C-alpha positions as CSV (number, residue, x, y, z in Angstrom):
1,M,54.6,-102.3,-65.8
2,T,56.8,-101.1,-62.9
3,N,55.7,-102.2,-59.5
4,T,55.7,-99.1,-57.3
5,T,54.3,-100.8,-54.2
6,P,56.4,-99.7,-51.2
7,T,58.4,-102.5,-49.6
8,T,57.7,-101.3,-46.1
9,D,54.4,-100.1,-44.5
10,P,54.7,-96.4,-43.7
11,K,52.2,-96.9,-40.9
12,Q,54.4,-99.5,-39.2
13,P,56.1,-98.0,-36.1
14,K,59.8,-97.5,-36.1
15,M,61.9,-99.7,-33.9
16,G,62.0,-98.4,-30.3
17,R,65.1,-97.9,-28.3
18,L,66.6,-100.2,-25.6
19,L,68.2,-98.6,-22.6
20,I,70.3,-101.0,-20.6
21,T,72.0,-100.2,-17.3
22,R,73.6,-102.2,-14.4
23,H,72.3,-101.8,-10.9
24,C,74.1,-99.1,-8.9
25,E,76.5,-99.8,-6.1
26,S,75.2,-102.3,-3.6
27,E,76.2,-103.0,0.0
28,W,78.2,-106.0,-1.1
29,N,79.9,-104.2,-4.0
30,L,81.2,-101.9,-1.4
31,L,82.7,-104.8,0.5
32,G,84.1,-106.5,-2.5
33,K,82.0,-109.6,-2.1
34,W,80.7,-111.9,-4.8
35,T,77.0,-111.2,-4.6
36,G,75.4,-113.4,-7.3
37,T,71.8,-114.1,-6.5
38,T,72.0,-112.9,-2.9
39,D,69.5,-110.2,-2.2
40,V,71.3,-107.2,-0.9
41,H,70.3,-103.5,-0.9
42,L,72.0,-100.6,-2.6
43,S,74.5,-98.6,-0.6
44,E,73.8,-95.0,0.3
45,N,76.0,-94.0,-2.6
46,G,74.1,-96.4,-4.9
47,F,70.8,-94.7,-4.2
48,K,72.4,-91.4,-5.2
49,Q,73.8,-92.9,-8.3
50,A,70.4,-94.2,-9.4
51,G,69.0,-90.7,-9.1
52,L,71.8,-89.3,-11.3
53,L,71.2,-92.0,-13.9
54,G,67.5,-90.9,-13.9
55,E,68.5,-87.3,-14.4
56,A,70.5,-88.3,-17.5
57,L,67.3,-89.8,-19.0
58,K,65.0,-86.8,-18.3
59,D,64.7,-86.0,-22.0
60,I,63.9,-89.6,-23.1
61,R,60.4,-90.9,-22.6
62,I,60.4,-94.4,-21.2
63,D,57.4,-96.6,-22.1
64,Y,58.2,-99.8,-20.2
65,A,60.9,-101.1,-17.9
66,F,62.3,-104.5,-16.7
67,A,64.3,-105.4,-13.7
68,S,65.5,-108.7,-12.2
69,L,64.0,-110.3,-9.1
70,Q,66.8,-109.0,-7.0
71,M,66.2,-106.0,-4.7
72,R,69.2,-104.0,-6.0
73,T,67.8,-103.8,-9.5
74,L,64.4,-102.8,-8.3
75,E,65.9,-100.0,-6.1
76,T,68.0,-98.8,-9.0
77,L,65.0,-98.8,-11.3
78,E,62.8,-96.9,-8.8
79,G,65.7,-94.4,-8.3
80,I,66.1,-93.9,-12.1
81,L,62.4,-93.4,-12.7
82,D,62.2,-90.9,-9.8
83,G,65.2,-89.0,-11.1
84,A,63.8,-89.0,-14.6
85,G,60.4,-87.7,-13.3
86,Q,58.7,-90.8,-14.8
87,T,57.5,-92.7,-11.8
88,E,54.4,-93.8,-13.7
89,V,56.3,-96.1,-16.1
90,P,55.0,-99.7,-15.8
91,Y,57.6,-102.4,-15.2
92,Q,58.0,-106.2,-15.0
93,R,60.5,-108.2,-13.0
94,S,62.0,-111.5,-14.1
95,A,64.4,-114.2,-12.8
96,D,65.6,-114.6,-16.4
97,I,67.8,-111.5,-16.1
98,N,69.0,-112.3,-12.6
99,E,72.7,-112.1,-11.9
100,R,74.8,-115.1,-12.4
101,D,74.8,-117.6,-9.5
102,Y,78.3,-117.7,-8.2
103,G,77.7,-120.9,-6.2
104,D,80.3,-121.7,-3.6
105,Y,82.0,-118.3,-4.2
106,T,78.9,-116.4,-3.1
107,G,79.7,-114.1,-0.2
108,M,83.4,-114.5,-0.5
109,N,85.7,-111.5,-0.9
110,K,86.8,-111.4,-4.6
111,W,90.3,-110.1,-3.9
112,E,91.0,-112.8,-1.2
113,V,89.9,-115.4,-3.7
114,R,92.2,-113.9,-6.3
115,D,95.1,-114.2,-3.9
116,K,94.3,-117.9,-3.3
117,V,93.7,-119.1,-6.9
118,G,96.0,-116.7,-8.9
119,E,95.2,-114.0,-11.4
120,A,94.6,-116.2,-14.4
121,E,92.1,-118.5,-12.7
122,F,90.4,-115.5,-11.1
123,N,89.9,-113.7,-14.4
124,S,88.5,-116.9,-15.9
125,I,86.0,-117.3,-13.1
126,R,84.9,-113.7,-13.6
127,R,84.9,-113.2,-17.3
128,D,85.1,-116.4,-19.4
129,W,82.2,-117.8,-21.4
130,D,82.0,-121.3,-20.0
131,H,84.2,-121.5,-17.0
132,A,82.6,-123.6,-14.3
133,V,82.3,-122.5,-10.7
134,P,81.3,-125.0,-8.0
135,N,77.5,-125.2,-7.7
136,G,77.1,-122.1,-9.7
137,E,76.4,-120.9,-13.2
138,T,78.7,-120.1,-16.2
139,L,78.1,-117.0,-18.4
140,K,76.9,-119.4,-21.0
141,M,74.1,-120.6,-18.7
142,V,73.1,-117.0,-18.0
143,Y,72.9,-116.4,-21.8
144,E,70.7,-119.5,-22.2
145,R,68.1,-118.0,-19.9
146,A,68.4,-114.3,-20.7
147,L,68.3,-114.6,-24.5
148,P,64.9,-116.2,-24.8
149,F,63.5,-113.4,-22.5
150,Y,65.0,-110.8,-24.7
151,N,63.6,-112.3,-27.9
152,E,60.2,-113.2,-26.5
153,V,59.4,-110.4,-24.1
154,I,61.6,-107.4,-24.8
155,L,62.0,-107.5,-28.6
156,P,58.3,-107.4,-29.3
157,K,58.0,-104.1,-27.4
158,L,60.9,-102.6,-29.4
159,R,59.2,-103.7,-32.6
160,A,56.1,-101.9,-31.4
161,G,58.1,-98.7,-31.2
162,Q,58.5,-98.5,-27.4
163,T,61.5,-97.2,-25.5
164,V,62.4,-99.9,-23.0
165,L,64.6,-99.6,-19.9
166,L,66.3,-102.7,-18.7
167,V,68.0,-102.7,-15.2
168,A,70.0,-105.9,-14.7
169,H,73.4,-107.1,-13.6
170,G,76.9,-107.3,-14.9
171,N,76.7,-110.8,-16.3
172,S,73.1,-110.9,-17.5
173,I,73.9,-107.7,-19.4
174,R,77.1,-109.1,-20.8
175,A,75.1,-112.1,-22.1
176,L,72.7,-109.8,-24.0
177,I,75.6,-107.7,-25.3
178,K,77.2,-110.8,-26.6
179,Y,74.1,-111.6,-28.7
180,M,73.3,-108.1,-29.8
181,E,76.9,-107.1,-30.8
182,V,77.7,-110.6,-32.1
183,I,80.8,-111.1,-29.9
184,S,82.6,-114.4,-30.0
185,D,82.9,-116.8,-27.0
186,E,86.6,-115.9,-26.7
187,D,86.2,-112.1,-27.0
188,I,83.3,-111.8,-24.4
189,A,86.0,-112.2,-21.7
190,G,87.1,-108.6,-22.5
191,V,83.6,-107.1,-22.2
192,E,82.5,-105.5,-19.0
193,M,79.3,-103.6,-18.2
194,P,80.6,-100.5,-16.2
195,F,78.8,-98.9,-13.4
196,G,77.2,-95.5,-14.1
197,T,76.6,-96.2,-17.7
198,I,73.4,-96.5,-19.7
199,I,73.8,-98.2,-23.1
200,E,71.2,-96.9,-25.6
201,Y,70.7,-99.4,-28.4
202,T,68.8,-99.3,-31.7
203,V,68.4,-102.9,-32.9
204,S,67.4,-104.7,-36.1
205,E,63.7,-105.7,-36.4
206,D,64.3,-109.2,-37.5
207,G,67.0,-110.6,-35.1
208,G,67.3,-107.8,-32.5
209,K,71.0,-107.3,-33.2
210,M,72.7,-103.9,-32.7
211,V,72.2,-101.3,-35.4
212,Q,73.5,-98.3,-33.4
213,R,74.9,-97.9,-29.9
214,N,75.3,-94.8,-27.7
215,D,76.7,-94.7,-24.2
216,I,75.2,-92.3,-21.6
217,T,77.5,-91.9,-18.6
218,I,77.4,-90.1,-15.3
219,D,80.4,-88.9,-13.3
220,I,80.9,-91.4,-10.5
221,T,83.6,-93.3,-8.8
222,P,82.8,-96.9,-9.5
223,P,83.1,-99.5,-6.7
224,H,86.0,-101.9,-6.7
225,A,83.7,-104.7,-7.6
């Protein structure tokens, strides 16, 4: 006898969508400073950018949102939800998706540091997987705190069919992209999360890896950050 039992439950919700974006231009982005975990506000331009990102999401119903503990992600999130006309969306904040701690480089002008240490060292500081900075974090360390949060907190909501918005930082997002898109330790140096972009992911139910990616962009001049 042939077994005709379906392999999947038709009542099971389809995987939700994950929307990831970087906070908009901050006051220190504008000044070219390494911000790290320092709590700074968005610039005037950053607030406008957040509203534009929200307008780009007007046709997507957001069920839940996450932001880091840093003010610039909260201000970006609030601007997005206002621009999308979805201010009622519940959200949660977590230190697990905070920006990388730049240690002794925090508050220093990036381009002045580049002139002192040279282009190769500068690029390693900014982009490499496990390049140490004095009293700070590597990207690997950010990955080790951000990935459990993704698997234990975000992924269950996606499995429940929810559309989730995550507003985080260049490096905490790069850490998640590394996992979801299965990027090697070497190749992650070439990955950057641009300003003014929302990455829309559909991910696998089992491991939360990328199934499909779509980039939603707004027309802005990104900061030299």
